[in-house]
N, C-alpha and C positions, 0 to 999 in steps of 0.2 A: 536180466537176460543171461548174464554169466552164470548165475546160480542154477538156472534150469539146464544149461549146457553141462555144467559140472555134474549135476544130478543124473543126467542122461548118460554121460560117459562113465561115471564111477558108480553105477547103481549097485553092484554087488559088493563093494568094498566099504563096509559099514564103519570101520575105524577111521578111514580117511574122511568119509562123509560126516561123521560125528564131530571130528576136529574142525572140519570146514564150516559146519553149521554153528558151532560154538563161536567161531570168529565172526560169522555172519550176525549172530545175536549181539556180540560186542559192537559190531558196526552199527546195528540198529539202535542200540542203547546210546551209542555215541551221538547219533543224529538227534535222537529224542531229547536227551538230557543236556549234553554239552552245547550243541547248537541252539536248541530250544531255549534254554536258560539264557544263553548269551544274547540271543536276539530279543528276548522279552525284556531284558534289563538294558538293552541298548538304546541309543538315541537316534531319532530320525534326522537325516541330513538332506536338505534340498540340494540337488545338483545344479551346478551353474552351466550355462551353455558352453560347449556344444552338446552336453548331455541333457537328457530330459528325464524328469521324474525325481525320485528320492532313493536313498539307500539307508541302511541301518548300520550304525557304528556300534558293534558289540562291545560291551564294557567288561566282558569276562575274558580274562587272558588265557584260559584253558582251551579256547576254541582252536588255537594253533596246535595244541598237543593232540587233539583228536585227528589231525591229518595223518599221523603215523598209523592209526588203526585203519583208516580208509586205504592208505597205500599198501599196508600189509594184506588187507583183504583182496584188493584188486590184483596185486602181484601173485598171491596164492591162487586166485581164480584163473588168471591167464597161464600161470605155470602148470596147473593141473590139466587144463585143456590142452596146452601144448604137449605135455608129456604123453597124455593118453592118445592124442590125435596122431602124433608123428613118431615119437620115440617108443611108445608102447607097441606099435606095429612093426618096429624094426625097419622103418623106411626113413629115407632122408626127406626133409622138408623141401618144398619147391625153391625156397630162398637159398637154402644150403646147397642144393644141387646146382643152382644157377651160379652161385659164387665159386664153386669148385669146377665149373666148366663142364659138368656132366649132363646138362639139360639139352634137350633138342628144341630147336625153334618150332613154334606152332605153325602149321601150314593149313590153310583153308581149302586148298585143292590137293586131292590125293593123287 
């Protein structure tokens, strides 16, 4: 969902979109290879009560390294959306306005 919103907001800026989608490709490769290999080589562990079912204990240590790629991608997505939505229009965000005391309370009756 974040990728479609970034695409809609940054449609004319091809340099930003190309960098963004290169990081998206790295994120997909991360899921396919690192997590896929880690889960296929892992062992299945039965859960004890109060948990029901089983989980996989991945035997590949690089699965934790892949979290940095995911965090970078999500941070870049939210940052691009935030920049284009609020800072790109030269307006303050509702949260920033409320924190600075410039917001008006909502009234249902005019």
